[in-house]
C-alpha positions as a printed NumPy array, in Angstrom:
array([[-67.552, -51.536,   3.925],
       [-69.007, -48.303,   5.247],
       [-67.979, -49.257,   8.849],
       [-64.501, -48.051,   9.76 ],
       [-62.438, -45.814,  11.981],
       [-60.364, -42.795,  10.755],
       [-57.39 , -41.648,  12.852],
       [-54.908, -38.83 ,  12.756],
       [-51.926, -38.121,  14.933],
       [-49.9  , -34.96 ,  15.359],
       [-46.455, -35.446,  16.672],
       [-44.152, -33.391,  18.948],
       [-41.034, -35.001,  17.565],
       [-40.284, -38.233,  15.727],
       [-43.21 , -40.651,  16.647],
       [-44.083, -38.991,  19.956],
       [-47.772, -37.974,  19.849],
       [-49.053, -34.596,  20.986],
       [-52.657, -34.926,  19.703],
       [-54.95 , -37.664,  18.419],
       [-58.275, -37.464,  16.577],
       [-60.469, -40.503,  15.905],
       [-63.747, -40.681,  13.96 ],
       [-65.912, -43.741,  13.87 ],
       [-68.138, -44.379,  10.893],
       [-71.005, -46.881,  10.871],
       [-73.248, -47.468,   7.872],
       [-71.719, -44.441,   6.17 ],
       [-72.472, -42.029,   9.019],
       [-70.081, -40.453,  11.693],
       [-71.212, -41.961,  15.007],
       [-68.335, -41.085,  17.359],
       [-65.496, -38.582,  17.524],
       [-62.633, -38.462,  19.995],
       [-59.931, -35.872,  20.452],
       [-57.205, -35.448,  22.957],
       [-54.03 , -33.521,  23.432],
       [-51.294, -35.895,  24.571],
       [-48.297, -35.037,  26.653],
       [-45.211, -36.399,  24.689],
       [-42.241, -37.906,  26.668],
       [-40.54 , -35.   ,  28.641],
       [-43.054, -32.769,  26.908],
       [-40.377, -32.238,  24.24 ],
       [-41.059, -30.631,  20.815],
       [-39.263, -29.944,  17.582],
       [-39.587, -26.42 ,  16.34 ],
       [-40.58 , -27.89 ,  12.888],
       [-43.604, -29.708,  14.217],
       [-44.756, -26.703,  16.241],
       [-44.718, -24.742,  12.93 ],
       [-46.838, -27.41 ,  11.317],
       [-49.551, -27.933,  13.851],
       [-49.218, -24.924,  16.28 ],
       [-49.241, -27.134,  19.421],
       [-46.746, -25.986,  22.074],
       [-45.297, -27.654,  25.203],
       [-47.453, -25.379,  27.349],
       [-50.554, -26.812,  25.55 ],
       [-49.792, -30.337,  26.623],
       [-48.049, -29.793,  29.97 ],
       [-51.164, -30.946,  31.88 ],
       [-52.417, -33.37 ,  29.292],
       [-52.663, -37.159,  29.742],
       [-49.658, -39.131,  28.347],
       [-50.151, -41.898,  25.743],
       [-50.553, -44.674,  28.18 ],
       [-53.33 , -42.74 ,  29.947],
       [-55.408, -42.319,  26.746],
       [-54.609, -45.619,  25.083],
       [-57.805, -47.175,  26.387],
       [-59.742, -44.651,  24.337],
       [-57.777, -45.48 ,  21.199],
       [-58.039, -49.165,  21.796],
       [-61.871, -49.223,  22.273],
       [-62.238, -47.273,  19.017],
       [-59.711, -49.227,  16.822],
       [-59.834, -52.791,  18.116],
       [-61.049, -55.093,  15.407],
       [-61.938, -52.318,  13.026],
       [-60.981, -51.295,   9.487],
       [-58.6  , -48.35 ,  10.141],
       [-58.221, -45.493,   7.741],
       [-55.735, -42.618,   7.67 ],
       [-54.648, -40.148,   4.997],
       [-51.039, -41.145,   5.238],
       [-51.535, -44.541,   6.736],
       [-47.901, -45.509,   6.968],
       [-47.066, -42.409,   9.055],
       [-49.981, -42.808,  11.389],
       [-49.674, -46.565,  11.714],
       [-45.965, -46.333,  12.499],
       [-46.633, -43.611,  15.094],
       [-49.224, -45.861,  16.822],
       [-46.998, -48.924,  16.664],
       [-43.88 , -47.126,  18.035],
       [-45.87 , -45.37 ,  20.755],
       [-47.389, -48.661,  21.817],
       [-43.956, -50.327,  21.9  ],
       [-42.583, -47.438,  23.936],
       [-45.252, -48.175,  26.544],
       [-44.881, -51.914,  26.519],
       [-48.163, -52.494,  24.638],
       [-48.668, -55.211,  21.993],
       [-49.923, -53.919,  18.672],
       [-51.41 , -57.309,  17.842],
       [-53.913, -56.87 ,  20.672],
       [-55.751, -54.311,  18.522],
       [-56.665, -57.06 ,  15.996],
       [-56.394, -54.733,  13.076],
       [-54.82 , -55.124,   9.561],
       [-51.119, -54.708,   9.288],
       [-51.718, -52.215,   6.384],
       [-54.567, -49.647,   6.863],
       [-56.69 , -48.104,   4.271],
       [-55.065, -44.919,   2.845],
       [-57.095, -42.024,   1.492],
       [-53.943, -40.533,   0.042],
       [-53.418, -43.72 ,  -2.098],
       [-57.062, -43.616,  -3.063],
       [-57.319, -39.937,  -4.089],
       [-53.662, -39.237,  -4.943],
       [-53.404, -35.762,  -3.354],
       [-52.568, -34.08 ,  -0.099],
       [-55.328, -33.886,   2.44 ],
       [-56.022, -30.197,   1.945],
       [-56.276, -30.56 ,  -1.884],
       [-58.618, -33.541,  -1.494],
       [-60.892, -31.537,   0.794],
       [-60.909, -28.591,  -1.614],
       [-61.858, -30.945,  -4.47 ],
       [-64.762, -32.496,  -2.54 ],
       [-65.902, -29.46 ,  -0.539],
       [-64.919, -30.926,   2.834],
       [-64.273, -28.476,   5.646],
       [-60.778, -28.757,   7.059],
       [-58.722, -27.061,   9.737],
       [-55.5  , -28.775,   8.488],
       [-53.105, -30.336,  11.084],
       [-55.804, -30.302,  13.791],
       [-56.051, -33.979,  14.541],
       [-59.85 , -34.313,  14.806],
       [-60.47 , -32.132,  11.748],
       [-57.934, -34.23 ,   9.755],
       [-59.426, -37.496,  10.931],
       [-62.972, -36.243,  10.135],
       [-61.878, -35.196,   6.628],
       [-60.2  , -38.577,   6.139],
       [-63.466, -40.313,   7.192],
       [-65.539, -38.349,   4.755],
       [-62.925, -38.86 ,   1.946],
       [-63.014, -42.602,   2.504],
       [-66.761, -42.528,   1.823],
       [-65.931, -41.064,  -1.681],
       [-63.679, -43.891,  -2.814]])
C-alpha cells in the first residue's frame, strides 16, 4: 500500500483550478512530481483565494487551461490510490472541473472516496508538517501534494 498518488489543487474561485501539484509514490519513494499553473475560466479570481495562495490573474494569463493539462492529471491518477489532505475538497474540484469540460470522472478508475491525511492525522496540513518535520511552502500546490505524500507514509 505504499503505491499512491497525492494531489493538491489551488483554486481561483469556487472549483476553478489555478494550480495543481501531483506527487507519485512507488514502494514508499517519490518517483514523479508534476506542477502546473492553470488558467481558470475567464482567468477570474476571488480576492479571498488570492490572499490564500498568492496566485494572481497575471500569473495564469498565458497558462494552459484545465482541458489542456488534463492528460497529465489522467496519466498520473488513472487506476491509482489517490491521497489528498482535504480529500473531499480536492476530489470535488476535480470532479466539477472534469464535468465542466465534458470529461467523465469514471474514466479515471479511482475510488469514489480518496485517502485523506487530514482524517488520518487530525490536523491542518501545516501543523502535521511541523509535527513530523516535513518542509512545507503552504498553499503552493506541489509543496502541499509532496507534504501530503510524505504524511501518508506516516499513517
